[in-house]
Rosetta silent file (secondary structure, phi, psi, omega in degrees, C-alpha in Angstrom):
SEQUENCE: MADVMASVTVRNLPDGVIQGIKSQARRHGTSMEAEIRDILERETMDRQLLLRLVEEEVRDQPRATTAEEVDRWIRSSRERTP
SCORE:     score description
SCORE:     0.000 S_00000001
   1 L     0.000  132.667 -177.928    0.000    0.000    0.000 S_00000001
   2 L   -76.060  148.682  175.435    1.399    3.419   -0.974 S_00000001
   3 L   -68.620  137.783  176.579    1.946    6.145    1.613 S_00000001
   4 L   -94.843  126.094 -179.571   -0.726    8.829    1.524 S_00000001
   5 L   -97.590  134.684  179.169    0.708   12.326    1.628 S_00000001
   6 L   -83.911  155.314  174.255   -1.265   15.091    3.293 S_00000001
   7 L  -113.409  146.711  179.967   -1.747   18.554    1.835 S_00000001
   8 L  -132.383  137.218  174.538   -1.649   21.748    3.842 S_00000001
   9 L  -112.805  128.762  178.688   -2.855   25.221    2.901 S_00000001
  10 L  -115.336  121.096 -178.323   -1.314   28.185    4.699 S_00000001
  11 L  -105.366  158.237  171.017   -3.144   31.479    4.378 S_00000001
  12 L    63.121   37.505  173.930   -2.196   35.069    5.171 S_00000001
  13 L   -76.766  138.842  177.710    1.578   34.749    5.045 S_00000001
  14 L   -61.846  148.778 -179.861    3.332   38.114    5.059 S_00000001
  15 H   -56.194  -36.821 -179.771    4.809   39.181    1.720 S_00000001
  16 H   -62.207  -36.261  178.359    8.291   39.167    3.253 S_00000001
  17 H   -66.717  -46.125  179.572    7.974   35.478    4.127 S_00000001
  18 H   -60.358  -46.224 -179.706    6.847   34.612    0.602 S_00000001
  19 H   -62.769  -39.118  178.355    9.687   36.626   -0.937 S_00000001
  20 H   -62.959  -42.480  179.283   12.189   34.955    1.408 S_00000001
  21 H   -66.866  -41.282  177.187   10.993   31.486    0.427 S_00000001
  22 H   -60.120  -42.958  179.746   11.095   32.414   -3.274 S_00000001
  23 H   -63.544  -44.858  178.066   14.672   33.655   -2.861 S_00000001
  24 H   -61.117  -44.146 -179.213   15.748   30.498   -1.046 S_00000001
  25 H   -60.707  -43.412  177.745   14.100   28.330   -3.690 S_00000001
  26 H   -61.018  -45.808 -179.346   15.939   30.189   -6.461 S_00000001
  27 H   -62.405  -34.835 -178.492   19.271   29.828   -4.648 S_00000001
  28 H   -91.419   -3.472  179.304   18.675   26.108   -4.158 S_00000001
  29 L    68.209   34.674 -179.197   17.299   25.569   -7.663 S_00000001
  30 L  -126.261  173.855  175.113   13.976   24.244   -6.368 S_00000001
  31 L   -82.248  165.111  175.146   10.329   25.224   -6.444 S_00000001
  32 H   -60.651  -40.534 -179.960    8.671   27.109   -3.597 S_00000001
  33 H   -60.262  -45.600  179.432    6.728   23.963   -2.758 S_00000001
  34 H   -64.722  -37.770  179.972    9.916   21.904   -2.509 S_00000001
  35 H   -65.806  -44.105  179.241   11.566   24.624   -0.427 S_00000001
  36 H   -64.219  -41.712  178.618    8.649   24.778    2.016 S_00000001
  37 H   -60.649  -44.276  179.629    8.610   20.983    2.280 S_00000001
  38 H   -62.457  -43.677  179.714   12.350   20.982    3.037 S_00000001
  39 H   -61.124  -46.993 -179.159   11.960   23.690    5.698 S_00000001
  40 H   -63.778  -43.725  179.210    9.128   21.811    7.413 S_00000001
  41 H   -63.808  -44.361 -178.563   10.968   18.476    7.309 S_00000001
  42 H   -63.471  -44.958 -179.858   14.206   20.020    8.589 S_00000001
  43 H   -63.989  -40.518  179.033   12.469   21.848   11.439 S_00000001
  44 H   -64.782  -45.353 -179.068   10.559   18.740   12.461 S_00000001
  45 H   -66.082  -40.039  178.827   13.681   16.581   12.421 S_00000001
  46 H   -60.481  -41.799 -179.435   15.692   19.209   14.361 S_00000001
  47 H   -67.757  -38.838  178.035   13.055   19.286   17.089 S_00000001
  48 H   -64.997  -41.988  176.968   12.956   15.492   17.301 S_00000001
  49 H   -61.657  -45.205 -179.780   16.752   15.399   17.584 S_00000001
  50 H   -60.534  -43.399  178.854   16.677   18.083   20.275 S_00000001
  51 H   -61.617  -41.284  178.010   14.078   16.163   22.264 S_00000001
  52 H   -63.464  -42.411  179.126   16.187   12.996   22.097 S_00000001
  53 H   -62.648  -44.184  179.582   19.283   14.913   23.252 S_00000001
  54 H   -62.864  -45.089  179.096   17.395   16.483   26.151 S_00000001
  55 H   -59.059  -41.369  179.426   15.932   13.118   27.161 S_00000001
  56 H   -64.819  -42.665 -179.647   19.400   11.539   27.165 S_00000001
  57 H   -66.069  -44.746 -176.185   20.853   14.360   29.269 S_00000001
  58 H   -67.884  -37.641 -177.704   17.989   14.418   31.755 S_00000001
  59 H   -56.076  -35.890 -174.710   17.907   10.635   32.164 S_00000001
  60 L   -93.817    2.361 -176.722   21.428   10.623   33.633 S_00000001
  61 L   -94.247  133.881  178.084   21.031   13.630   35.937 S_00000001
  62 L   -81.421   -0.847 -177.652   20.476   13.161   39.654 S_00000001
  63 L  -134.327  170.916  179.564   18.860   16.629   39.831 S_00000001
  64 L   -71.076  148.233  177.391   16.285   18.694   37.942 S_00000001
  65 L   -76.620  138.849  179.316   17.326   20.413   34.727 S_00000001
  66 L   -89.360  161.167  177.437   17.646   24.205   34.948 S_00000001
  67 H   -61.333  -35.915  179.603   16.182   26.693   32.484 S_00000001
  68 H   -63.840  -38.774  178.232   19.725   27.754   31.587 S_00000001
  69 H   -65.689  -42.195  178.473   20.609   24.191   30.606 S_00000001
  70 H   -63.207  -44.634  177.896   17.547   23.905   28.388 S_00000001
  71 H   -59.272  -40.601  179.517   18.388   27.250   26.753 S_00000001
  72 H   -64.254  -41.455  178.157   21.943   26.032   26.142 S_00000001
  73 H   -63.619  -41.601  179.900   20.687   22.819   24.493 S_00000001
  74 H   -63.787  -47.063  178.543   18.335   24.827   22.259 S_00000001
  75 H   -60.577  -42.316  179.964   21.124   27.205   21.198 S_00000001
  76 H   -61.139  -42.589  179.569   23.449   24.279   20.569 S_00000001
  77 H   -65.228  -41.675 -179.551   20.859   22.569   18.374 S_00000001
  78 H   -66.877  -34.693  179.624   20.241   25.757   16.382 S_00000001
  79 H   -67.720  -27.501  178.606   23.970   26.290   15.829 S_00000001
  80 H   -78.970  -16.948 -177.731   24.195   22.815   14.231 S_00000001
  81 L   -79.204  125.981 -179.154   21.387   23.632   11.790 S_00000001
  82 L   -65.156    0.000    0.000   22.750   24.867    8.436 S_00000001
């Protein structure tokens, strides 16, 4: 059985966002649709990776995680994202 792909419609995006996506798509030689799909997939995967990293760190800690530690993990994850 083939995978069924969902469709999403996003309304009322600011012109600047649309222009930014068009520019990225041109630079990458892709369509806007492909660029948006890539952005969504990358963001989803980054968040899943971050959650796994946080879970691994927290599992081994004998104390509660501080807000500063969470902020550091988030910054670290964002710095790894191209």
